[in-house]
N, C-alpha and C positions, 0 to 999 in steps of 0.2 A: 281731682278728678271735676269730670262734669257729671250733674245730672243725668243726663240722659246715657253717660255709659255706664251705668247702671239698668238698665233698660232689664236686663237678667234677671233682675233679684227685687226689680220692683212690679215685677204681673203686670196688673191690668191697671194701676193708678194715672191718674193724670198727670203731665207735667207741662201747665201752667205757663213756666216761665224756665226757661234752664239756666244753670247756674254754674257759677263753680266752689267748689272746698276742696277743705286739706284735711277736714277732722271731723268730730262730731262733739258735740259737749250741748249744754243747757243753755236757755237763752239769755246770763247774767257771762256766760264766762269770754271771755277779754285773755284772750296771750299772745297776740298780735299773727295771729292766724285764721286766713276764712273757714268759719265753723257753720257747716249742719248742723242746724236745733229742730224742734217743733214747737209749739204753741196752739194750746187748746179752746182757751179761754180771753178775752178779750182786756180781761182786766190785768193783766200782766206785759202788755205791749210794751208800757211804759220800761219794763225792764230786761228790752234785750238790746244786748251789747253791739256796739260798732262794730263786732266781728262776727257776728251773725251773716251770712252772706246767702245761706237757702232754709227752707221751714217747710216743715209739714203742717200744711194748713186743712181745715174744713172747707166746706164750699162756703160755707155762709160768713167766715171773715174774713174775703175777699175785699170786703170796701174796707178795709182796717190799714189798709197797708198801697201805698206808690208805688210801682213796681221797680222801678227803675234801681239798675245792680242788683235786685232780689230774687233769687230763683225759688218758687214755688212747684210746690206739689199737693194735688188737692185729696184728700183723701175723708174716711170715715173716723177713723181711728189715728189721728196725731202722734198721738205717745207708742202705740202698738207698731206703727209702721216705723215711727223710727230706729227702733232699737232693734226692730226686724231687719232692717238695714245693718245696722251696725253690726251684728249678731253674726249675719253671713259677709261680710266683707271679713271682718276674725277670722273666717275659715274659706276663704278667698285667697289669690293671687296676687292682688291687689294690693300695691304700696301701701294701704294702712298700720299693719301691727308695728312693735316694733323690731330693730333688726335686731337679728339673733349673732350674739357673738356666744365663744364658748363662757364656763366661769369660770372666774379668778380666784383664789384663796391664797392671802400673805402665807408665808411659810410660818410663822410665826404665831399662827392662830392654835387654840388644843380642842379639839372636835371630837366627839363620841366616835364612833363608828358604830354606831346605833344610830348614831341619827341618819338623815335624806335630808341632800342638798339637791338642788336641779341641776343637771348638767351644763345649762343654757342662762344663760342670763342672770346669773348670781354674780355678785361682788362683792366678795368679803377683805376689809382691813386690816390691818396690823394688831396681833395681840387679843383678840376675839375667843371669846369660850363659847362654844355650842356644846351643852348634853344633849344624854341620849334621850332619844326617842324624839328629837325637834324633825318637825319640817321645816323646809327653805322653799319658797315653791320659785318660780321664773319671776324676773322683772322686780328683783329683790337687792336692792346695795344696805351693806351693815359696815358701820365706821369704824373706825380703831376704839381697842381697847372694850367694847361692849361687851355686855353677858346672855346669852340666851338659856333660861335654864330647860329643864325637862318637860318634854312632854307641850311646848308651846307649835302653834302655828303661825307662820308670815307670812304673808300675801297669798294666801286662799284667797277662792271665789267669795266674794262677797253677796248678803240679801239683797238679792234687785228679781223683785217680780211683781208682776201688774194684773191688771187686769182690767181687758178688754172685753165689750160686746157679742156675744157670742164666738167669745175668742179663746173664753175658759184664763189659764194663770201660765202665764209666760214669761222666762226669767230674760235677762240682758247680760250678757257677758261682758267679762274685767277682762279688759287688758291695757289695761295702767299697770303702774307698779307697790312698792313702798319702799320709803329709804326712812332708817334708823342709821341716827347721827352717832356722834362717837361720847363714849362712855357714857352710854346707855346700858339699862339692868332690863332687864323683861325676867320676872321671873315664873315661876310653873305655870302648864297651862294654860296662857294666853291666846286671843286668835287675834294674829293683826288683819285686816281684810284690806286686798290691793284695790289700788282703783278703777274706777269703771272705763275709760276713755288712757288712749296709749301716752297723747301726752302729760295726765296725770299722775300725781302719786300720793297716795295716803304717808304724812311725815310722821315719824318722832326726832325729835332734836336734840340736839347734844346736855347730855347729862341729865335727861330724864330715869325718871324709877319708874315702873309697875308692877303693884304686886300680882297676888295667884287669880285666879281667874276670872280677867280683866281682858274687854271687847271692845277694840277702836275698832270704829265701822270703813267702811273704802269711802276714802278720797277725804278723811279728815286728815287734821291739821296741828300737830299739839307741839307747842315752844319746847325753851328749854329751862330746864330747872322742873320741872313740873315731878310731883309725885301724886299715883294711883295707888290708894290703898288699894284690900282683894274688893272682888267682885262690881267694882266701879264699870259702866261699861258708857260709851261716847258713840253716840250716833252718827251717820255717813254723812260729810263733807264741813263737820262743823268744826270749828274754826276755834283753839284754845290756844290764847297767848303764854309767853313765859309766865315764870315762880306762881303758877296757880298751884291749889289742895283741892283736890275730886275725892269728894269724905269715902267710906267705908260701903258702898252698897249701893253707891248715888248712881243717877240716872243723867247722863246728858243727851239731849232728844237730839235728832238732824238737821241741820242747816241750822244752827245757832252762832252766833258770835261772842266767844265768851274772851273778858281781856286778859290784863296783866293783874299779878298778884290779887286773884282773886282767891276765895274760899266758898266750896261747896260742902257744905257739911254731911254727917252720917243719913243715908239712906234717903239724902233729896232728890226731888224733880225737876229738873230744868229744863223749863219752856218754852222761855223767853234769853231774849241777849242778857248777858248779865255784865256790866260798866266794869274800867278798872279797877281795884281797891276792895269793890264789893263783894261781901259776907251775905250767902243766900242758903234760905234752910227750909223747911218743910217739902208738900205734896199740896199743888204746886209750887211750887219753890217761891220765895220772896223773902225779900231783905231782913234778913235777922233778925234787926228788933225791932220790927215789927210781927214778926210770927214770934216773937219774944212776950212782946203784950196782946197775943192771940192766945198765948196758951195760959198768960195770967189771967183774962176774961174769962178763961172756962173753965178752969179750980176752983 
């Protein structure tokens, strides 16, 4: 669609240059589609993906761009206006949200009659167990032989609230999904949030096991054979590779990359990327050997 087709939703905003887009995303989104995004600070110019075709920007940022092929919307609060348009398209008749289909559940599943599963846009594979008081929202796929224990919520709204000058706190709607692989187990009272944009998914890959009271934020990508003991928390958009251990009560912040075969020690708070094979400890987490050296020095 073109920016100019959204005039009714944009109000009095200035369309400096019209442009076409297929979906929404952050400025580093690269999915092979034309993406509309926003930018509020010139220091992020280098992160703009080649898929970005339209941008919400402030007027003072015009000098940063050569506009060949770019659609530009001028506004005082680019992030606010971006999510406002996203929210309105989610509620509109435009071809933006995912197509609706009737929920598909394999005949071999064991599903408690006390669970709640959306009538639309859920696919559940073979030999899946879903216990009592589980809630499965729309746009969720669950692979074969997976188990969802009692009280867990899969595909709920994530925590996306933003502040804008003179506009208070505003939410961003979640139009994406959740993909749970084969042989995954999600134990009691966990929350797995769905992704924000229609093309995106929060992913829990094959053979990963998640203990009680674990939270996985929107658009996080969790690899194969990972283990999450109780009360661990993963921030939105974080990517975690294969064969990782995220310790009891550990927190991994948002927008991070955690490699393969890493270990996050009990109670750690991870705020930086972790390379393959590394073990980190502490708050804020550092290499485990450096953490031990520090502890020895203060004893």
